[in-house]
Each structure stands twice: as structure tokens, then as C-alpha cells.
N, C-alpha and C positions, 0 to 999 in steps of 0.2 A: 475463640477462634473458631468462627464456623466455614470450610471450603466450599467454593462451587465452582462449578466446571464449564468451561467454554467449546467449543469448535467451531475454530478459524480456520478456511482454505485447509483443511483437513489436520489441523492440528491441535490437538485437546490441550488446552491451556485449564490452569487451575491457578485460582486468586484462591490463598490460605486464608485470608479473614474477608467474611463476607461482606466487610464497610468498605472495601477496595473495589469501586464498582462505579458506572456511568450508565446512561438509558440504552448508547446503543451496545451495548451488551446484551441485552438481556433477550433479545430474538435469538441467540447464538449460545443460549444456555442449555446444557445435555445433562444428562442423570450421572452421577460420580463415576468415575472410572480407576481402578486399580492406581493405575500410573500414568501419570498423563504427560506428555510430551515435554510442556515447559512448565514450571510451578514458581510464582508470585509470590514471593513471600516477607512478610515486614519485618522489620526486626534493627537490629544494632549492628552496622556493618564494619567488618574489619580493619584496622587501621591499617591504611595504605599513604606511603609516604610519598612525596612529588616525584622524587628522584625512581621512584618504582615505576614511573608511566610515563608512556612518550604519545604525546598529542598526537591527534589522527583528523581532526575537523573541530573549528568554532563557530559556531553563528547565530543570528539571533532567533527568537523563539515569539512571533509578536504575539499571539493571542495569550499568555502570561508575561508579558516583556519583561521577559528572562533571556541571559547568555547560556548557550548550550556547549557544554563541552563535553566531546566523547575522547576516550583514549583507552591506549591498551597497556594494560599490565605486565611488568617483566613475570610476574607469577603464574601469567596464561590469564584469559579472559579480558573485560573490557570495563570500562567505569564512563557510564553516561551522568552528568552532572548538570542540573538546569539551577539557576543563581536569578531569583529576581532581582530584579534594580530596585523593586520596595523597600530592600532590605530586608524582608523577608527569609527564613533560614533559607539554605540548598536543599534541592533534593536530588536525590542518588539513586540509581538502576547498576547492579553489578551481572549485564547477563556472562553466559559462557564460564564463570570461574567452575560449574560444575554443567555437567551434559544438559542437567533436564531443571536444575534451580536457579532463580534469579533472585539476589536478594535486593528490598531496595528499603529505604528510609522514609518514603513518603509516609505522612499519619493523616490521619483525617482530618478534616479541618485547614487542611493547606488547600490552594486553588487546585478545582478539580482538572482544570487544563495541564496541567504539569502531569498529574498522575495520568490523566490519558496520552499525552507525546509520549511520556517516558513508556508507555506500557507499549508502546504503537514501536517504536524505538526498539526495546527489547524484543519484541515478538520479532522484528524483520531479521534482526542479527542470530533468532535461534532460528526462524524458518528458511534463512538462503542456504542453508548447509543442507536442505531438503529440499532444494528446487523449488522454491516458494520464495516470492517477496511480494512486496506490495509495489504499486506501478501509479504515477500522477496521472488519471482521465477520471473521464466520463463514458460510463457505457451505457449502453441498448441492448435489452433482450428482446431480441425478435426471433421469432422461428425454429426458440430452444436454444438458441446460440449465441453468444456475444461478441458484440461490436465497439473496441474500444476506440476512443477518441482525442487523443493524446493533444498537449502544445501549453506554449508559458500559459501563465493567468493571466488572465484577458484578453485571452484572445479568441475563447468563445466557445467552448468547449458544453459546456450545460445549457447554453441558448443553442446550438445546435443538436443536443440530444433533446430538447424541449420543444424542437421543430419536427424531429421525428416523431416523437408523442404524439405529437397536434393532427400531425399532415400524413403517418404512415399506420395503416391497424394495424393493432396487433401489438405494435412496440410498449415496452417499460422499461424503467431506468434501473438497472440492478444498482449501481454507487456509482454518485456524482462528485467525488475526487482521490480516494484512495482504495480503491480494490485492490484484489491479490491474486498474480496468475500463479499457473502452479500447474509444475510436470509431473503427470501420470505415466510410470514405465508401462508400456503396452496401448494408451491413448494418445486423443490429441492433445499440446496443452489446454487447461482448464482457464476460466476468468474466474473468483470468487468474491462474494459480496465482504462485505466488512464492516466490524464496527464505527469505522471511521470515513465520514461523508462529508467533511469538508462543511461549509453552511447549509447543505442540504440533508435535513434530516430523513436519509434513507438505507436503512440497517437492515439486509435480506441475506439469511442466511441461505442462498443457495450458491449454486456456481453449472456452470456451463462452459460444453468446447465452444473455443474460440473461431469463430467465422475472420476475422480478418482485426488488424489492428490500422486505422486514419491517424495521422497529422494532419494539426489543422491550422492556416495562419487564414489571415484577412486579406481578402482580395477585391477587387474590382468588377470581377465577376465567376463564375462556377465552373471549376476543373478541376478533374482527379487525373490520376496518374498512377501506376504499380511504380515503385521502387525498388531499384536495384537491390540487392546484398548489402554494399557497402553501405549504400543510401541509408537504406532500412536500419542498420544500426546506430548511425549516427543520428536519426529519428527515435530511436526507443531508448538509447543508453540513460539520456542526461533524465529520463522520465522516472527512473527507477530511484528509492532514495540516495540521494550525492552524498551523502557521509561516508554511504558504504563503499564507495569510487575509490578512496585513501586509502582505505586499508590493504595490505594483498591479496589476504584470506577473503577477505568479505568483498572483493571486487575480483577475486577469482570465480568463487560462486555466484555473481551476477552474471558473469561470461557466459560460463558452462549453462546454465537458464538463457539466458540472450542465445546462445547459438541452437539450442533448441526450435524457441521459438522463430528465428531466421527462417529454419529449414523444413521447419513444418505452416507456418501464418503469411499468410498476404501482407505487405503493409504496401500502404496510400499516404499521397501527400495531398490533402485536398482545400487547395486554396477557395476561397467562398465569400458569399454575400451570408447574413444573417438574413434567409427568405428561405421558404418550403422548396422553392428550386434545388437548392443546394442541398438539400435533406431527400430529394428526391433524389438527383443525380449519382449520391454516394450509393443509395441504397440501391439504386438500380445497376450500378456497375458493379455489387459485392453479392445482389442476388440476381442477376442475370438471368436467370434460367426460369422465372416470376416473376414478372417486371414487379415494383409497385407502385402504387395510387396513391 
């Protein structure tokens, strides 16, 4: 097995077997480092009895038609199991049993979607204790800063960022589904590209300071307003990985990250139509010193 190293949101990730990969990872490949922050190692997992685990969350994963279960073990660490409804063998990840090691029984030949999602979960469980977590959003890179657009699936995040790129010169897409936000001591909070970008293949190994965060909703007209801290918390919290909210240590780590975001980054609500005027209104509000045309 030949390991490969990647850097994602400031964290060094090592995949111990080069067959554990997917296309979105390649832009994040970096030279091997003596001590990665997190290593994913395939092999035989230790036997864990059901009575040793406490259920945290159970949910469906549509991309692989699988049931997912996140549990916490009395031995310490977590167990994440994805069970395909096709009858194929479950795939498990064991993050957190060792500070730098996550074991998995994924085998090459199984559904790549299971590995992509299992790695995303394991990486989040590791990274959140380092002030870093995925946030469900579409991100515009403009004038060296990132603007995050949040909203439930179907509210038009991708449509709105496409309108920015079409009508506001100099805009680029950083990520269209699952970027990471990162707290760097002594610096403004940052947003980072990632190997996970939903249906849009946008895998960019860049990061930048966050200009603003905008919660979107559909409306008959275009209106934008800045949210209070309490309103901003309600707008942001649901966009972090939902399973993390069901476990006290993970939820506490998310709240530390949220607290820093709320103190340093303005948060807005934009009720809008899917048109160019909505993009211009948002841009002019966020970059009022230099109007967007």
C-alpha cells in the first residue's frame, strides 16, 4: 500500500492505501508529511459489541441508498456505519479512537459514494476539534474574499452564485455544496475549498477570509437585511453537519466555531427572486465601498 497525502482546510490527511481515493481529492494532493493530522487506514476493525455503543444519529444517504448510523463507543471515539439497502456489506469508519487515526473496512470495489461520504464524516469529526467544519453552502470568491450563501436544498444557492458569476465581473465559484469554515488564531475566519462539492465538480484547494454569510429564501421581491446575533445563530447552526449537533462534545466544538464566526463575520438574510438584480443587491450591500455593476 502506498500512502497519499492531502491538505484540506489546513488539515493534513493521509490515505494509507492509494486505492482509497476519488477524483475530487486530487487537487488537494500534497507531498508526504512525516506526521499527518489524520490518517485513514483500511483493515479489520476491532469487534465492538452493540451494548458498548450509544446511538447519536440515524439518517438516510440517498446517493448510495444506504442507512447511516453514528454512534459513540464506551471505549472512546465514534463508529460510523453505512448499510446499503441493496444487501451489500456495510461500510464502517472508526474516527476518534486514536487522535490521528481512523480505521475503515471499506474495500476497493464497493460503492465510491460510501467512501466519499464516510471520509467526509470522519474528517468532520476530526476537524471540528481544530476549529474547522463543513458548512452546507455555495461560495463566491470575489475581490479576494469569500461570500457564503446558505439555505435548504432547493432554495436557489447554486442559482444565486451563478447569477453573481454571470453579472458581476471578477466572481468565481469556490465550492458549491460543502466548503469548510476555519478559525485561524489571530486572523479573520476563513472559508476553504474542499473535495466535496455536491453535483458541481468544483474542487479548489484555496482558502480566503470570509466577507459575509447570507441566508437565502425565495420571495416575490429582492430584500436584504443584516441579522442580529441571535438571528444569525439560527441561520447558521442548521447548515453545519446535523449529526454533530446530537453529540455533546461535537456540538460544543461547533458552538465554539459558531461563536467566533458570529463575532467576526456579518450575517444577512436575502429574500429574492432568481434574477440579476438580486445578485447586484447582495453584492452592493456587502461591498458598498465599491459598487458592483
